[in-house]
Structure formats: C-alpha cells, structure tokens
C-alpha positions as CSV (number, residue, x, y, z in Angstrom):
1,M,4.3,11.5,-13.2
2,A,0.9,12.7,-14.5
3,M,-1.9,13.3,-12.1
4,I,-4.8,10.9,-12.2
5,T,-7.9,12.6,-13.3
6,T,-10.4,9.9,-14.1
7,P,-12.5,7.9,-11.6
8,E,-11.6,4.6,-13.3
9,A,-7.8,5.2,-12.9
10,A,-8.3,6.4,-9.3
11,N,-10.2,3.2,-8.5
12,R,-7.5,1.1,-10.1
13,L,-4.7,2.9,-8.1
14,A,-6.7,2.5,-4.9
15,R,-7.1,-1.2,-5.4
16,A,-3.5,-1.7,-6.4
17,I,-2.3,0.0,-3.2
18,A,-4.7,-2.0,-1.1
19,S,-3.6,-5.2,-2.8
20,D,0.0,-4.4,-2.0
21,L,-0.9,-3.8,1.6
22,S,-2.6,-7.2,1.7
23,L,0.2,-8.9,0.0
24,Y,3.0,-7.6,2.2
25,N,1.0,-7.7,5.5
26,E,-1.0,-10.9,5.3
27,D,-0.2,-12.2,8.8
28,K,-0.7,-8.8,10.4
29,I,-4.1,-8.4,8.7
30,V,-5.3,-11.9,9.7
31,Q,-4.2,-11.3,13.3
32,G,-5.9,-7.8,13.2
33,I,-9.2,-9.4,12.0
34,M,-9.0,-12.2,14.5
35,N,-8.4,-9.7,17.4
36,D,-10.8,-7.1,16.0
37,D,-8.0,-4.4,15.9
38,L,-7.2,-4.4,12.2
39,F,-7.4,-0.7,11.7
40,E,-5.2,0.0,14.8
41,V,-2.4,-2.5,13.8
42,M,-2.5,-1.4,10.2
43,A,-2.9,2.3,10.9
44,D,0.6,3.3,9.7
45,E,0.5,1.2,6.5
46,I,-3.1,2.4,5.7
47,E,-2.0,6.0,6.2
48,E,1.1,5.6,4.1
49,G,-1.0,4.1,1.3
50,R,-3.6,6.9,1.6
51,A,-0.9,9.6,1.3
52,L,0.5,7.9,-1.8
53,Y,-3.0,7.7,-3.3
54,E,-3.7,11.3,-2.5
55,S,-0.4,12.5,-4.0
56,R,-1.2,10.8,-7.3
57,L,-4.8,12.1,-7.7
58,D,-6.1,15.4,-8.9
59,S,-7.2,17.2,-5.7
60,E,-10.8,17.6,-6.8
61,L,-11.1,14.0,-7.7
62,Y,-9.6,13.0,-4.3
63,K,-12.1,15.3,-2.5
64,T,-15.1,13.9,-4.3
65,T,-14.4,10.1,-4.2
66,N,-13.6,7.5,-1.6
67,F,-12.1,4.8,-3.7
68,Y,-9.2,4.2,-1.4
69,Y,-11.2,3.4,1.7
70,R,-13.6,1.2,-0.3
71,A,-10.6,-0.7,-1.6
72,I,-9.2,-1.1,1.9
73,V,-12.5,-2.6,3.1
74,D,-12.9,-4.8,0.0
75,I,-9.4,-6.1,-0.1
76,L,-8.2,-6.1,3.5
77,V,-11.5,-7.0,5.2
78,K,-14.0,-8.6,2.9
79,S,-11.5,-10.9,1.2
80,K,-10.6,-12.3,4.7
81,G,-14.2,-13.4,5.4
82,H,-12.9,-17.0,6.0
83,V,-10.9,-15.8,9.1
84,N,-12.5,-16.8,12.4
85,S,-13.3,-13.5,14.1
86,P,-15.7,-12.0,16.6
87,I,-16.5,-9.2,14.1
88,W,-18.7,-11.6,12.1
C-alpha cells in the first residue's frame, strides 16, 4: 500500500480511523465522557488507531501534522456534546 504524502489524504485517514473508533465503541465513549475518563478508557483503542495512522503516513508528514488527534477530539468528544458530563 502506498504511503500517504498529502495533508488532505492524511486528514481523511485520521477522520476515518476516528469514525471507526466512534462507531465500534459508542457505549464506551459515552460512559467515558460521562465519567470524565474518556482518554483513560479508550487509551488502547486510540493508541492502536494512532499506530495505524502513523504506519500509513510519510514520516515527515506525520511529524509535521496532528490530524489524528484533532480527529479524535472532533469525532469522539465534540460530536458527543449532548452527553451529560461534568466536563462541560
């Protein structure tokens, strides 16, 4: 598989991985937000996604962007703004 070398493709991959995490871990994410421990309960899944993301990107592009973590916040956190939580 070819390495990703453009920011647009890197952003798409990051968002796809974060979307998969959200899709397959909905209950865990909601509970993590409600209990303010999302990043602890999702640590393994987030790290697995990050490793996949890094393996697909050109190393220089990976070092100079943070699309993955932005996608995690946008998709796992911001999209759950309706969840009752002490963090907001």
